[in-house]
C-alpha positions in Angstrom: 17.6 12.4 -30.9 16.2 12.2 -27.3 18.9 10.7 -24.9 16.7 7.8 -24.1 16.4 6.7 -27.8 20.2 6.5 -27.9 21.9 3.1 -27.8 23.5 2.3 -24.2 27.3 3.4 -24.8 25.8 6.8 -26.4 23.4 7.1 -23.3 26.3 6.2 -21.0 28.3 9.2 -22.6 25.3 11.6 -22.3 25.2 10.8 -18.6 29.1 12.4 -18.5 31.1 9.1 -18.3 33.6 8.8 -21.1 34.1 5.1 -22.7 37.8 4.0 -23.4 39.0 1.0 -24.8 41.2 -1.4 -22.9 43.3 -2.7 -25.5 45.6 -1.6 -28.4 47.0 -3.6 -31.4 48.8 -2.7 -34.7 46.2 -4.5 -36.7 43.2 -2.7 -34.8 44.7 0.6 -35.3 45.8 0.2 -39.0 43.1 -2.1 -40.2 40.4 0.3 -39.4 39.0 -1.6 -36.6 39.8 0.9 -33.7 38.2 3.7 -36.0 35.2 1.4 -36.0 34.9 1.6 -32.3 35.3 5.5 -32.3 32.6 5.9 -35.0 30.1 3.4 -33.5 30.6 2.4 -30.0 31.4 5.9 -28.7 35.0 5.3 -27.7 36.9 8.5 -27.0 40.1 7.2 -25.6 42.3 4.1 -25.3 44.5 2.5 -22.6 47.2 -0.1 -22.8 49.6 -2.3 -20.5 52.2 -4.9 -20.7 49.5 -7.7 -20.9 47.6 -6.1 -23.7 51.0 -5.7 -25.8 52.0 -9.2 -24.8 48.8 -10.4 -26.4 48.9 -8.2 -29.3 52.6 -8.5 -30.4 52.8 -12.4 -29.8 50.0 -13.1 -32.3 50.0 -12.9 -36.0 52.3 -11.1 -38.2 51.4 -7.4 -37.9 54.8 -6.5 -36.3 56.8 -8.8 -38.4 58.0 -5.8 -40.9 59.4 -3.7 -38.4 60.9 -6.6 -36.1 62.8 -7.7 -39.3 64.2 -4.0 -39.5 65.2 -3.8 -36.1 67.0 -7.0 -36.3 68.9 -6.2 -39.7 73.0 -5.8 -39.5 72.3 -2.0 -38.5 70.4 -3.1 -35.3 71.4 -6.4 -34.7 72.8 -5.8 -31.4 69.5 -3.9 -30.2 68.4 -5.1 -26.9 65.1 -6.9 -27.0 63.6 -4.3 -24.5 64.7 -1.4 -26.7 63.1 -3.3 -29.7 59.9 -3.5 -27.6 59.8 0.1 -27.1 60.4 0.8 -30.9 57.5 -1.2 -31.6 55.0 0.0 -28.8 56.0 3.6 -29.4 55.2 3.5 -33.1 51.8 2.0 -32.0 51.0 4.7 -29.6 52.0 7.2 -31.8 49.5 5.8 -34.6 46.8 5.5 -31.9 47.3 9.1 -30.7 46.9 10.5 -34.3 43.8 8.4 -34.6 42.4 10.0 -31.3 43.5 13.2 -32.3 40.3 14.6 -33.7 38.5 13.6 -30.6 41.1 15.4 -28.7 40.9 18.6 -30.8 37.2 18.6 -30.7 36.9 18.0 -27.1 39.2 20.8 -25.6 36.8 23.4 -25.9 33.9 21.3 -24.6 32.5 20.0 -21.5 34.5 16.8 -21.6 37.7 18.5 -22.6 39.8 15.4 -21.2 39.3 12.6 -24.0 40.9 11.7 -26.8 44.1 10.1 -24.9 46.1 7.0 -25.3 47.9 5.6 -22.5 51.4 4.1 -22.5 52.9 2.4 -19.3 56.3 2.8 -17.8 58.3 -0.4 -17.6 56.3 -2.3 -14.4 59.6 -3.5 -13.0 60.3 0.0 -12.3 57.2 0.4 -9.9 59.4 0.5 -6.6 62.0 3.1 -8.1 60.9 6.6 -7.9 64.0 8.0 -9.9 63.7 5.6 -12.7 60.0 5.8 -12.8 60.1 9.4 -13.2 63.1 9.1 -15.8 61.0 6.7 -17.7 57.8 8.7 -18.0 59.6 11.6 -18.9 61.5 9.9 -21.6 58.1 8.2 -23.1 56.6 11.8 -23.2 59.5 12.9 -25.2 59.8 9.8 -27.4 56.0 9.9 -28.2 55.7 13.6 -28.6 52.0 13.5 -28.9 50.1 16.1 -26.7 47.3 13.5 -26.2 49.7 10.8 -24.7 49.2 9.8 -20.9 52.1 7.8 -19.4 50.7 5.2 -17.0 52.5 5.0 -13.5 51.5 2.5 -11.0 50.3 3.9 -7.5 52.7 2.3 -5.5 54.1 4.4 -2.6 57.5 5.1 -4.6 55.2 5.8 -7.4 53.3 8.6 -5.9 56.5 10.7 -5.8 57.3 10.2 -9.4 53.7 10.6 -10.3 54.0 14.3 -8.6 57.3 15.1 -10.2 56.1 14.4 -13.8 52.8 16.4 -13.2 54.9 19.4 -12.0 56.8 19.2 -15.4 53.5 19.8 -17.1 53.0 16.1 -18.5 49.9 14.1 -18.4 49.7 10.8 -16.2 47.5 7.8 -16.1 47.5 6.5 -12.3 47.3 2.9 -12.3 46.6 0.0 -10.3 44.8 2.0 -7.7 42.8 -0.5 -5.3 42.4 1.0 -1.8 40.6 4.4 -0.6 43.8 5.4 1.1 45.9 5.0 -1.9 43.3 7.1 -4.0 43.3 9.8 -1.3 47.2 9.7 -1.6 47.1 9.9 -5.5 44.6 12.7 -5.4 46.8 14.6 -3.3 49.8 14.0 -5.4 47.8 15.4 -8.3 46.9 18.5 -6.6 50.5 19.1 -5.2 51.9 18.3 -8.6 49.7 21.0 -10.3 50.7 23.7 -7.5 54.4 23.3 -8.2 53.9 23.6 -12.0 51.6 26.8 -11.3 54.3 28.1 -8.9 56.9 27.8 -11.6 54.9 29.6 -14.2 53.6 26.5 -16.0 50.3 26.2 -17.6 48.1 23.5 -15.7 45.5 23.6 -18.7 48.1 21.6 -20.7 47.8 18.6 -18.2 45.3 15.9 -18.0 45.1 12.9 -15.5 43.1 10.0 -14.5 43.1 7.9 -11.3 42.5 4.3 -12.7 40.7 2.2 -9.9 40.7 -1.5 -10.5 37.3 -3.0 -10.0 36.5 -6.5 -10.6 39.6 -7.7 -9.2 38.5 -6.5 -5.6 35.4 -8.7 -5.7 37.7 -11.5 -6.8 39.8 -11.4 -4.0 37.3 -10.2 -1.3 34.9 -13.1 -2.6 37.5 -15.7 -2.2 38.2 -14.9 1.4 34.3 -14.4 2.0 34.0 -18.2 0.7 36.8 -18.9 3.3 35.1 -17.2 6.2 31.9 -19.3 5.4 28.3 -18.5 6.7 25.2 -16.9 5.4 26.3 -13.2 6.4 29.6 -13.5 4.5 28.0 -15.2 1.3 25.4 -12.3 1.4 28.7 -10.0 0.9 30.1 -11.4 -2.2 30.2 -9.3 -5.2 29.5 -6.2 -3.2 33.0 -4.8 -2.3 34.1 -3.5 -5.5 31.3 -1.3 -6.4 30.9 0.0 -3.0 34.7 0.9 -2.8 34.2 2.7 -6.2 31.4 4.7 -4.7 33.5 5.9 -1.9 36.1 6.8 -4.1 34.2 9.0 -6.0 32.6 10.7 -3.3 36.2 11.6 -2.0 36.8 12.7 -5.6 34.0 15.4 -5.4 35.4 16.5 -2.0 38.9 16.9 -3.4 38.1 18.7 -6.7 36.0 21.6 -4.6 36.5 24.1 -2.2 39.1 27.0 -2.3 42.4 25.0 -2.9 41.2 23.4 -5.8 39.2 26.5 -7.2 42.6 28.4 -7.2 44.1 25.8 -9.6 40.7 25.7 -11.7 41.0 29.4 -12.1 44.4 28.9 -13.6 43.1 26.2 -16.2 43.2 23.0 -14.3 41.1 20.2 -14.6 40.2 17.6 -12.2 42.0 14.5 -12.2 38.9 12.0 -12.9 38.4 8.6 -11.8 38.7 5.9 -14.4 37.2 2.7 -13.9 39.5 -0.4 -15.2 39.1 -4.0 -14.8 35.4 -3.7 -15.6 34.8 -7.0 -17.4 33.3 -9.4 -14.9 35.5 -12.4 -13.9 32.6 -14.3 -11.9 30.3 -16.0 -14.6 27.5 -16.0 -12.2 27.6 -12.0 -12.1 26.0 -10.0 -15.1 28.5 -9.3 -17.7 27.7 -5.5 -17.6 27.7 -5.4 -13.7 30.6 -3.0 -13.3 29.8 -0.9 -15.9 26.1 -0.5 -15.0 26.8 0.2 -11.2 29.6 2.7 -11.6 28.2 5.2 -14.2 28.2 9.1 -12.9 29.6 12.3 -14.4 33.3 13.4 -15.0 34.3 9.6 -14.8 35.8 7.5 -17.2 35.3 3.4 -18.0 38.2 1.7 -19.9 36.7 -1.6 -21.3 37.8 -4.6 -23.3 35.9 -4.7 -26.4 33.9 -7.8 -25.0 32.6 -5.6 -22.5 32.1 -2.9 -25.0 29.8 -4.8 -27.3 28.0 -6.3 -24.6 27.0 -3.1 -22.9 26.1 -1.8 -26.3 23.8 -4.7 -26.8 22.0 -4.8 -23.1 23.5 -2.2 -21.0 21.0 -0.1 -18.8 22.7 3.3 -18.4 21.7 5.5 -15.2 23.9 7.7 -13.1 24.2 5.4 -9.9 27.5 6.5 -8.5 26.0 8.7 -5.9 23.4 6.6 -4.7 23.5 4.3 -1.7 26.6 5.6 0.0 25.3 4.6 3.3 25.1 1.0 1.9 28.3 1.2 0.6 29.8 2.4 4.1 27.9 -0.8 5.6 29.6 -3.3 3.1 32.7 -1.8 4.5 31.6 -2.4 8.2 30.1 -5.9 7.6 33.2 -7.1 5.7 35.3 -6.4 8.7 32.4 -8.1 11.0 32.9 -11.5 9.1 36.7 -11.2 9.4 37.7 -10.1 6.0 40.5 -7.5 6.3 39.8 -4.7 3.8 43.2 -3.3 3.9 45.2 -6.6 3.2 42.7 -7.4 0.4 43.9 -4.1 -1.5 47.6 -4.5 -0.3 47.8 -7.9 -1.7 46.0 -6.7 -5.0 48.3 -3.9 -5.4 51.5 -6.1 -5.0 50.0 -8.8 -7.3 49.3 -6.2 -9.8 52.7 -5.1 -10.1 54.0 -8.8 -10.2 51.4 -9.8 -13.0 52.5 -7.0 -15.0 56.1 -7.3 -14.8 55.8 -11.0 -15.4 53.8 -10.1 -18.6 56.5 -7.9 -19.4 59.1 -10.4 -19.4 57.1 -13.0 -21.1 56.6 -10.2 -23.8 60.3 -9.9 -24.0 60.7 -13.7 -24.5 58.1 -13.8 -27.1 59.7 -10.9 -28.9 63.2 -12.4 -28.8 62.1 -15.8 -30.3 59.8 -14.1 -32.9 62.9 -11.7 -34.0 65.2 -15.0 -33.9 62.7 -16.5 -36.3 62.4 -13.6 -38.6 66.5 -13.5 -38.8 68.2 -14.7 -42.2 69.5 -18.0 -42.0 
C-alpha cells in the first residue's frame, strides 16, 4: 500500500516517528486493549509515571486480588510503598512481555529501539543522585526485562545518576526535560555514559535511551505570562514557544549524534538517544487537538501520546515531516519572547520544579489511595 494511502498513525510511522502510548493499567494490559493499540494504531512502546499509576490503581478492581494477597498475614506489615512497587512491577513485566515481539522484531531493523516500556523511579528522589542511581538499578533488576527503560527526571542531580546507570549498560528514559540547556546536558550525559561503558569493555548495543521533552506544558506556562504581558505582539506569540523549543532541541540532537565522537560509539554498536515528545495532548481548547503531534514529526523521534490523542490523530491527523522546517522562525520566537519581557529560562526552570512537585504529589496521593483500598479489603 502506498504511504499516502495509509491511516495517519501508520503514515507518521513511515516518516520515522515511533508512536508510544502514555498510559498503562492492568485492565488495558490483560484485557486486550493494549494489544488493540499495537495492532490497529501503530503503537510500539509505552510510558508510565506516578500520575498514570495513580489513575489506574485508584479506579476499579483490577488490583484487588493482588492487594488482598499483599495484605494477608504474611505480608501484613508491608509498607504501602513496597505494595505499590509490587503492583507496578507486575504491570510493567506484563507490558514488557506484550511488547517483546515488537522489540525482538525491531532490533535488526531501521527502528531498532522500539518495544520498550518505561517505569519511573520514585519522584521524591529527584534531587538525590545516589538514591536515584540505586533505585534505577533496583528496578532494572526487579523487572528483569531487556525492553525496560527506567525513567529518571532530568534535574541537575539526576544527570549524574543518568550517566552512571548508562555506564552500567542499562536503558534509561530521561524525563521532565523542558529547556534547551538541560537537553544539551542530558545528551552529553548519554554520550559520556556510553563512553564509560565502552572503556570498561561493555556492549553499548544493549543500551537504549530517549530524552523526553515535555511540550504542551511549555505553552501553558508561556501563554499565561504572555497574557500578563499584554499587547498585540505578546498575544501573537501565544501557542508558539513549545514547537519552536522542540525544533531547536531536534537541531541539537542532529549535531550531537554526528561527527567523530559519536561515530566512534556508533562503530561499537551504540544507537542515538532519540528525542521523545511527551505531553503532546493539547491543554488549551482553542488549539487544534493534534497541534503538537502534527508540528513535531521527524525521523528518529518518538511521540508518546495519551489514548485520546492517539485516536484523534488516527481520525484527522495530517502527517508531514516538519521538524526541520522554519528553524529561523523558531529562533525568532525566542528573541521575540525576550522582547516582550517573558524570561524563557524562568519559564523552563519553573516547569521543571513544578513537574517534580506534581509527580511527587501524585505519588503521595497514590500511596494514600492504596492504603485506603488495602484497608477496605482487609478481613474484618
